[in-house]
VOGU-3710 file (C-alpha; in Angstrom, 3 decimals, decimal comma):
1> mnsntklgli> -81,796/-175,937/-36,840  -81,776/-176,792/-40,541  -83,325/-174,618/-43,258  -86,426/-176,745/-43,585  -87,156/-176,412/-39,856  -86,562/-172,689/-39,683  -88,884/-172,071/-42,723  -91,626/-174,338/-40,993  -91,401/-172,380/-37,652  -91,517/-169,136/-39,527
11> sfvtiillfi> -94,607/-170,081/-41,356  -96,291/-171,461/-38,323  -95,445/-168,273/-36,340  -96,694/-166,146/-39,235  -100,089/-168,140/-39,423  -100,589/-167,543/-35,601  -99,951/-163,933/-35,998  -102,216/-163,524/-38,901  -104,935/-165,315/-37,064  -104,630/-162,982/-33,968
21> fslfilelpq> -104,568/-160,064/-36,315  -107,672/-161,095/-37,962  -109,429/-161,810/-34,757  -108,579/-158,269/-33,548  -109,575/-156,461/-36,688  -112,915/-158,376/-36,625  -113,825/-156,815/-33,277  -113,278/-153,331/-34,718  -116,346/-151,209/-35,687  -117,127/-151,961/-39,431
31> saensvrfgi> -119,024/-148,707/-40,220  -116,389/-146,224/-39,299  -113,801/-144,701/-41,728  -110,512/-146,644/-41,583  -108,573/-144,112/-39,653  -111,061/-144,386/-36,772  -111,689/-148,029/-37,227  -108,093/-149,321/-37,137  -106,798/-146,623/-34,937  -103,070/-147,316/-33,778
41> ltlipplvai> -103,278/-150,245/-36,004  -102,848/-147,894/-39,069  -99,256/-147,402/-38,080  -98,508/-151,113/-38,550  -97,933/-151,299/-42,245  -95,363/-148,636/-42,682  -93,756/-149,434/-39,367  -93,465/-153,106/-40,501  -91,792/-152,124/-43,770  -89,378/-149,662/-41,985
51> ilafitkqti> -88,302/-151,937/-39,400  -87,979/-154,817/-41,468  -85,828/-152,782/-43,998  -83,366/-151,997/-41,207  -83,285/-155,360/-39,798  -83,050/-157,256/-43,085  -81,517/-154,919/-45,222  -83,762/-156,341/-48,024  -85,753/-153,282/-49,224  -87,863/-155,090/-51,807
61> lslfigvfig> -88,995/-157,781/-49,337  -89,556/-155,227/-46,614  -91,723/-153,190/-48,731  -93,687/-156,060/-50,215  -94,494/-157,229/-46,646  -95,486/-153,821/-45,741  -97,875/-153,570/-48,611  -99,210/-157,184/-48,005  -99,959/-156,353/-44,461  -101,844/-153,278/-45,470
71> efmlnvndmn> -103,929/-155,063/-47,958  -104,574/-157,900/-45,279  -105,911/-155,374/-42,971  -108,390/-153,980/-45,655  -109,573/-157,397/-46,605  -110,279/-159,224/-43,324  -114,007/-160,154/-43,333  -113,902/-163,498/-41,318  -111,484/-165,784/-39,624  -110,390/-167,590/-42,870
81> ivstsiqafi> -106,936/-166,047/-43,137  -106,285/-168,303/-46,270  -108,965/-166,489/-48,512  -108,061/-163,070/-46,767  -104,328/-163,647/-47,779  -105,548/-164,443/-51,182  -107,490/-161,198/-51,620  -104,611/-159,230/-49,962  -102,155/-160,703/-52,583  -104,705/-159,806/-55,601
91> hlssevmksm> -105,072/-156,315/-54,280  -101,308/-155,821/-53,810  -100,963/-156,872/-57,453  -103,702/-154,317/-58,423  -102,074/-151,802/-56,309  -98,479/-152,252/-57,865  -100,174/-152,140/-61,365  -102,138/-148,842/-60,594  -98,766/-147,455/-59,381  -97,077/-148,447/-62,744
101> adpwnaaivl> -100,092/-146,950/-64,517  -99,974/-143,663/-62,963  -98,590/-141,233/-65,677  -96,374/-139,432/-62,938  -94,837/-142,656/-61,743  -94,412/-144,375/-65,126  -92,578/-141,372/-66,208  -90,324/-141,122/-63,210  -89,516/-145,008/-63,689  -88,629/-144,540/-67,413
111> qclliggiiq> -86,693/-141,484/-66,628  -84,602/-143,440/-64,228  -83,930/-146,230/-66,743  -82,966/-143,859/-69,281  -80,516/-142,051/-67,259  -79,187/-145,440/-66,183  -78,409/-146,041/-69,845  -76,921/-142,574/-70,293  -74,509/-143,372/-67,228  -73,353/-146,560/-68,522
121> litkmggtka> -72,947/-145,313/-72,060  -70,778/-142,263/-70,649  -68,819/-144,585/-68,618  -68,238/-146,772/-71,678  -66,910/-143,925/-73,715  -64,606/-143,049/-70,803  -66,405/-139,749/-70,154  -67,017/-140,411/-66,351  -63,286/-141,416/-65,882  -62,075/-138,316/-67,710
131> lgeafakkan> -64,571/-135,950/-65,739  -63,593/-137,697/-62,637  -59,797/-137,006/-63,406  -60,487/-133,224/-64,151  -62,379/-132,809/-61,187  -59,896/-134,585/-59,146  -57,326/-131,948/-60,159  -59,392/-129,326/-58,676  -60,990/-131,272/-55,927  -57,883/-133,083/-54,746
141> tprkaqlltw> -58,741/-133,668/-51,170  -61,834/-135,140/-49,516  -62,656/-131,733/-48,087  -62,737/-130,154/-51,557  -64,592/-132,880/-53,188  -67,559/-132,771/-50,636  -67,698/-129,017/-51,198  -67,776/-129,560/-55,012  -70,541/-131,983/-54,521  -72,441/-129,636/-52,546
151> algmcvffdd> -71,779/-126,721/-54,936  -73,032/-129,032/-57,849  -76,163/-130,005/-55,881  -76,840/-126,259/-55,370  -76,530/-125,598/-59,055  -79,331/-128,407/-59,856  -81,892/-126,511/-58,007  -84,792/-127,094/-60,218  -85,682/-130,604/-59,213  -84,727/-133,049/-56,589
161> yanslivgpi> -84,936/-136,116/-58,796  -82,584/-134,513/-61,364  -80,272/-133,586/-58,538  -79,930/-137,187/-57,409  -79,502/-138,743/-60,842  -76,890/-136,138/-62,101  -74,721/-135,102/-59,377  -74,263/-138,788/-58,127  -72,610/-140,346/-61,297  -70,434/-137,167/-61,833
171> mrpvmdklkv> -68,749/-137,064/-58,416  -68,920/-140,665/-57,692  -65,529/-141,496/-59,388  -64,010/-138,396/-57,603  -65,229/-139,595/-54,206  -63,924/-143,023/-54,785  -60,556/-141,760/-55,821  -60,203/-139,834/-52,612  -61,552/-142,508/-50,448  -64,753/-140,706/-49,385
181> sreklsfiid> -67,517/-143,224/-48,563  -70,536/-143,628/-50,786  -72,791/-142,976/-47,675  -71,216/-139,486/-47,270  -71,731/-138,823/-51,153  -75,297/-140,034/-50,954  -75,968/-137,865/-47,910  -74,722/-134,652/-49,600  -76,884/-135,422/-52,786  -79,745/-136,043/-50,624
191> staapvagis> -79,225/-132,876/-48,531  -78,913/-130,742/-51,719  -82,067/-132,342/-53,566  -85,254/-131,583/-51,696  -83,921/-128,971/-49,276  -82,714/-126,951/-52,269  -85,744/-127,537/-54,706  -88,185/-126,886/-51,741  -86,920/-123,259/-51,246  -86,004/-122,444/-54,694
201> iistwiglei> -88,331/-119,977/-56,391  -87,812/-121,647/-59,815  -88,344/-125,468/-59,233  -90,907/-128,400/-59,791  -92,033/-127,965/-56,250  -93,212/-124,358/-56,010  -96,240/-125,069/-57,977  -97,673/-127,469/-55,444  -96,404/-125,354/-52,451  -98,040/-122,116/-53,619
211> tliadaftsi> -101,245/-123,710/-54,671  -101,768/-125,624/-51,478  -100,887/-122,247/-49,410  -103,448/-120,121/-51,439  -106,116/-122,736/-51,136  -105,694/-123,074/-47,285  -106,038/-119,097/-46,939  -109,158/-119,384/-49,155  -110,734/-121,791/-46,977  -110,803/-119,352/-43,980
221> glnnitgfgv> -111,866/-116,531/-46,141  -108,664/-114,925/-47,001  -109,030/-114,743/-50,858  -106,744/-111,758/-51,117  -103,546/-113,793/-49,974  -101,246/-114,781/-52,833  -99,628/-118,140/-52,358  -96,367/-117,061/-53,929  -95,969/-113,931/-51,517  -96,537/-116,112/-48,582
231> flqtipfrfy> -94,065/-118,794/-49,958  -91,469/-115,953/-50,087  -91,901/-115,084/-46,435  -91,533/-118,595/-45,265  -88,076/-118,910/-46,798  -86,236/-117,519/-43,647  -88,186/-119,733/-41,485  -87,515/-122,985/-43,542  -84,953/-123,879/-40,632  -84,438/-127,479/-41,607
241> nifilifvvi> -83,631/-126,735/-45,301  -81,113/-124,075/-44,355  -79,614/-125,790/-41,512  -79,083/-129,010/-43,462  -77,087/-127,122/-46,205  -75,041/-125,362/-43,667  -74,250/-128,646/-41,760  -73,042/-130,264/-45,020  -70,635/-127,403/-45,555  -69,429/-127,611/-41,897
251> ssltlyefgp> -69,176/-131,307/-41,983  -67,280/-131,027/-45,349  -64,787/-128,369/-43,932  -64,163/-130,113/-40,671  -64,304/-133,619/-41,774  -65,837/-134,499/-38,503  -68,402/-137,318/-38,499  -70,347/-139,182/-35,941  -72,537/-142,266/-35,665  -72,573/-144,762/-38,475
261> mkkaeqrark> -71,311/-142,140/-40,941  -68,007/-142,113/-38,931  -67,531/-145,772/-39,168  -68,417/-145,673/-43,124  -65,810/-142,914/-43,593  -63,168/-144,805/-41,459  -63,818/-147,825/-43,516  -63,615/-145,962/-46,892  -60,356/-144,207/-45,704  -58,803/-147,724/-45,047
271> rkndesdvvd> -59,551/-149,438/-48,223  -57,203/-150,049/-51,080  -57,643/-147,849/-54,287  -59,112/-150,764/-56,146  -61,666/-151,761/-53,642  -65,090/-150,478/-53,136  -66,671/-149,518/-49,779  -70,171/-150,666/-50,711  -72,133/-153,516/-51,890  -74,737/-152,112/-54,412
281> ssnfeevqpv> -77,195/-153,532/-56,606  -76,199/-151,565/-59,755  -73,248/-152,702/-61,910  -71,836/-149,596/-63,246  -68,585/-150,245/-61,464  -68,319/-153,296/-63,588  -68,326/-151,287/-66,747  -64,838/-150,385/-68,129  -64,092/-147,775/-70,643  -63,171/-148,855/-74,202
291> qgieysvwta> -59,492/-149,304/-74,393  -57,143/-147,701/-76,836  -58,912/-144,315/-77,084  -58,273/-140,828/-75,661  -60,826/-140,139/-73,083  -62,685/-136,859/-73,121  -64,661/-134,979/-70,536  -66,997/-133,846/-73,461  -68,321/-137,378/-73,899  -69,794/-136,683/-70,291
301> iipiltlvvt> -70,494/-133,095/-70,447  -72,495/-132,822/-73,591  -74,995/-135,513/-72,678  -75,335/-134,241/-69,125  -75,761/-130,452/-70,393  -78,481/-131,816/-72,803  -80,197/-133,432/-70,039  -80,081/-130,290/-67,737  -80,783/-127,719/-70,507  -83,553/-129,628/-72,308
311> aliafyysgy> -85,191/-130,481/-68,826  -85,494/-126,689/-68,132  -86,800/-125,992/-71,464  -89,235/-128,924/-71,322  -90,384/-127,673/-67,725  -91,076/-124,209/-69,252  -92,921/-125,610/-72,450  -94,971/-128,184/-70,191  -96,075/-125,352/-67,946  -96,707/-122,919/-70,771
321> ttilagtdqn> -99,135/-125,385/-72,705  -100,859/-126,249/-69,502  -101,544/-122,569/-68,603  -102,683/-121,756/-72,210  -105,198/-124,853/-72,109  -106,528/-123,793/-68,690  -109,254/-121,087/-67,738  -107,049/-118,806/-65,627  -107,454/-115,696/-67,767  -104,726/-113,739/-65,866
331> lihimktspf> -102,185/-116,597/-66,363  -103,169/-116,780/-70,111  -102,609/-113,210/-70,505  -98,899/-113,229/-68,954  -98,156/-116,160/-71,158  -99,406/-114,287/-74,204  -97,953/-110,910/-73,532  -94,643/-111,626/-71,733  -94,130/-115,416/-71,633  -90,335/-114,844/-71,014
341> sfngilqals> -90,474/-112,322/-68,249  -89,382/-113,380/-64,627  -92,956/-113,966/-63,767  -93,928/-115,804/-66,953  -90,989/-118,112/-66,469  -91,916/-118,678/-62,838  -95,506/-119,293/-63,577  -94,628/-121,724/-66,366  -92,286/-123,895/-64,246  -94,935/-123,915/-61,467
351> ysdasialfq> -97,488/-125,640/-63,715  -95,083/-127,991/-65,384  -95,346/-131,688/-65,326  -91,951/-132,402/-64,031  -92,064/-136,363/-64,598  -92,780/-135,999/-68,526  -90,220/-133,124/-68,905  -87,472/-135,169/-67,167  -88,410/-138,254/-69,425  -88,289/-136,095/-72,372
361> sallasivai> -84,874/-134,695/-71,554  -83,434/-137,996/-70,659  -84,648/-139,487/-74,007  -83,008/-136,649/-75,764  -79,839/-136,987/-73,705  -79,629/-140,678/-74,480  -80,031/-140,055/-78,078  -77,264/-137,325/-77,980  -74,991/-139,906/-75,999  -75,376/-142,681/-78,604
371> liavgekils> -74,720/-140,237/-81,484  -71,474/-139,176/-79,654  -70,465/-142,798/-79,147  -71,136/-143,598/-82,858  -69,714/-140,335/-84,302  -66,490/-140,492/-82,494  -66,017/-144,131/-83,496  -65,902/-145,333/-79,979  -68,714/-147,794/-80,382  -70,621/-149,016/-83,159
381> ieeaidewig> -74,442/-148,374/-83,281  -75,138/-151,824/-82,093  -72,670/-151,614/-79,236  -73,849/-148,183/-78,133  -77,586/-149,488/-77,926  -76,478/-152,514/-76,074  -74,586/-150,518/-73,608  -77,519/-148,005/-73,218  -79,919/-151,053/-72,692  -77,343/-152,630/-70,172
391> gmkaivvtgv> -77,323/-149,532/-68,094  -81,255/-149,538/-67,908  -80,998/-153,042/-66,694  -78,930/-151,861/-63,741  -81,804/-149,730/-62,663  -84,390/-152,277/-62,838  -84,125/-153,036/-59,104  -84,532/-149,204/-58,377  -87,633/-149,238/-60,357  -89,092/-152,239/-58,460
401> illlawslgs> -88,297/-150,293/-55,215  -90,029/-147,269/-56,420  -93,192/-149,217/-57,395  -93,285/-150,938/-54,054  -92,723/-147,704/-52,023  -95,497/-145,852/-54,138  -97,823/-148,862/-53,462  -97,117/-148,801/-49,875  -97,993/-145,158/-49,943  -101,381/-145,750/-51,448
411> vvsevgtaty> -102,037/-148,622/-49,068  -101,096/-146,375/-46,259  -103,364/-143,706/-47,251  -106,235/-146,093/-47,702  -105,736/-147,575/-44,250  -105,534/-143,999/-42,820  -102,250/-143,593/-41,195  -101,840/-139,777/-41,886  -105,451/-139,164/-40,845  -105,025/-141,071/-37,559
421> lvsvlknalp> -101,799/-139,121/-36,816  -103,386/-135,866/-37,375  -106,308/-136,633/-35,218  -104,016/-137,754/-32,346  -101,360/-135,039/-32,395  -103,212/-131,876/-33,772  -104,827/-130,841/-30,344  -102,142/-128,760/-29,058  -100,761/-127,248/-26,174  -99,578/-123,859/-25,533
431> mfivptlifl> -99,382/-121,673/-28,442  -95,593/-121,386/-28,745  -95,448/-125,030/-29,177  -97,701/-125,158/-32,234  -94,965/-124,495/-34,912  -92,727/-127,446/-33,405  -95,776/-129,788/-33,172  -96,615/-129,087/-36,897  -93,174/-129,556/-37,800  -92,923/-133,021/-35,984
441> lsalisfatg> -96,321/-134,033/-37,116  -95,232/-133,304/-40,809  -92,198/-135,339/-40,125  -93,963/-138,457/-38,713  -96,415/-138,476/-41,608  -93,672/-138,159/-44,090  -91,676/-140,717/-42,392  -94,527/-143,068/-42,591  -95,707/-142,294/-46,122  -92,289/-141,824/-47,560
451> saygtmsilm> -93,965/-138,712/-49,470  -93,215/-135,170/-48,869  -95,695/-134,069/-51,460  -98,497/-136,258/-49,918  -97,741/-134,828/-46,342  -97,963/-131,174/-47,593  -101,299/-132,091/-49,499  -102,566/-133,432/-46,006  -101,429/-131,056/-43,535  -101,334/-127,612/-45,183
461> plaiplawav> -105,245/-127,249/-45,339  -105,319/-128,133/-41,569  -102,115/-126,134/-40,486  -103,166/-122,769/-41,776  -106,692/-122,627/-40,359  -105,159/-124,145/-36,932  -102,389/-121,488/-36,876  -104,792/-118,522/-37,788  -107,162/-119,677/-35,119  -104,769/-120,058/-32,153
471> stgdmnftiv> -102,916/-116,836/-33,047  -106,098/-114,809/-33,523  -104,937/-113,883/-37,119  -101,331/-113,314/-36,728  -99,858/-113,607/-40,111  -96,067/-114,019/-38,725  -97,088/-116,907/-36,461  -99,167/-118,431/-39,446  -96,098/-118,193/-41,782  -93,756/-120,012/-39,163
481> cisgvltgsi> -96,277/-122,865/-38,984  -96,576/-122,929/-42,921  -92,715/-123,369/-42,859  -93,276/-126,244/-40,300  -95,206/-128,202/-42,764  -92,971/-127,486/-45,731  -89,837/-128,342/-43,696  -90,917/-130,949/-41,665  -92,178/-132,980/-44,734  -88,629/-132,790/-46,217
491> fgdhcspisd> -87,073/-133,951/-42,702  -89,344/-136,979/-42,502  -88,689/-137,643/-46,072  -84,887/-137,608/-45,425  -85,211/-140,292/-42,534  -87,787/-142,777/-44,400  -86,467/-145,673/-46,282  -89,556/-145,914/-48,253  -88,986/-142,365/-49,741  -88,568/-142,084/-53,437
501> ttilsamgss> -85,805/-139,346/-53,200  -84,090/-141,409/-50,611  -84,117/-144,312/-52,919  -82,765/-142,149/-55,843  -80,043/-140,627/-53,913  -78,709/-143,897/-53,001  -78,997/-145,108/-56,555  -77,327/-142,045/-58,031  -74,199/-142,549/-55,723  -74,294/-146,393/-56,061
511> cnhidhvntq> -74,775/-146,619/-52,259  -76,588/-149,559/-50,553  -80,079/-147,964/-49,918  -80,249/-149,069/-46,314  -76,644/-147,896/-45,506  -77,665/-144,479/-46,916  -80,737/-144,224/-44,542  -78,809/-145,706/-41,669  -75,965/-143,193/-42,030  -78,037/-140,015/-42,910
521> iyyaifvavi> -80,869/-140,480/-40,219  -78,430/-139,636/-37,331  -77,348/-136,279/-39,152  -80,869/-135,500/-40,261  -82,227/-135,721/-36,570  -79,297/-133,760/-35,354  -80,194/-130,739/-37,725  -83,937/-131,291/-36,962  -83,188/-130,885/-33,212  -81,321/-127,724/-34,005
531> sifvgyipag> -84,232/-126,421/-36,141  -86,506/-126,822/-33,087  -84,432/-125,224/-30,441  -82,923/-122,624/-32,553  -85,615/-121,999/-34,842  -89,311/-123,124/-34,067  -89,605/-122,721/-30,511  -88,226/-119,204/-30,379  -90,438/-118,425/-33,523  -93,252/-119,847/-31,479
541> fgihgmf> -92,702/-117,121/-28,975  -92,548/-114,431/-31,626  -88,895/-114,041/-31,712  -88,431/-113,285/-35,403  -85,770/-110,575/-35,633  -82,902/-112,890/-35,646  -84,335/-114,746/-38,819
//
């Protein structure tokens, strides 16, 4: 069968399927809200995108089709599939534009582009090579290198995006030299990103988490409950976060692998030193350092430290100005009287706009890297800017993937996928299984939407009243259920190929995106099962002492 015949057959089958799909949707009640109207069909857009991504390994195409199907569902008015398809395409284009216009999304894309420029510039100056050689002297075995990657991930505790984009480029040359697969590197990065930021008391996550907790308790009449106080009590019950960090250490010490990760590691160990074990969309590996100069680790350390330190300062300043511009007099008093106290710093970071702060720090770090390249006479100003722009070009594909992933998240929200899943699964069973059910429900929604933040926002207002009601006001039980929302969201996010943190972890380690998902999902599920049977089921029975 030649290519033209295949194309014709695919087109014919697609038209038939769209016709049947339209016919089915037209039979649904028009007046009901989308989650009720579409019912189980709400799962189709994310499932199509996810399944196609695994089958075709074409992330952009899979996401595009997922968004298109979602828009098609929302625009079916008659049996004219041509006009419906046109309307779906128009709305898809608008959705992508809205995703790009969102200030948070725009800042994240720009931040990724800037960090891509920094990576290439540091590589060109020989900083990456020098840093890799320095680390390789200390981490001279695969075991030590993986533990060092884990330790660096723990140090970049304040933001999951920053973790993915900083640790990966630093450790990639070391891992390559020691023949550790890019899949294992990206797994360690992903496992020390959201799981660490999610339980850190100083991070870009805590503001959302404590706000959702406090608002949910207020909704059931408990106005004296502080979100931060409850957040601290959930930490011992954040089983998935804790166990995945322990799992990384055990895996690194034993070098025992299973599933697709085992094959990836075996393939990496067998490769020659001048070979790469991945096919990646970025081209950082093609950039060679300038010849004839002495490579220095400081050409890498100074820009990276600039990025980290200025990010923390920008986080604080962003939150500080937000609080002073607000109406909460208690917080304003703290900022005016003790802005650098522990509570003051915590509150400022909680109210910061992470996307803008990271963009500002990445821009300053870019300027510093260019100045080093020119000041050390490694590159001319024109060459330095060209390399910086070249690094941004390598990240364009990641930007496209992020935009489509965010667009799919918006379409999935409009179709009502999360609301449908909640309505089907929220009516539980025995009381002891409620924490596990909430954990699994959070994971399903996060997996389908690709957003841990969105899942927390959807489920927290439902989970706290439900837990409080079924336990007749047992605070310990309610705290376990809150933990189920917070950790289940991260577990689902880890497994989802349409998650932004999954995408960025793969990008930071220069690993194929789908290969990263395919190898990580087995480990994530394994840890989740342990979290359920060792953590949430016993906690549901009230066995809290061991935690």
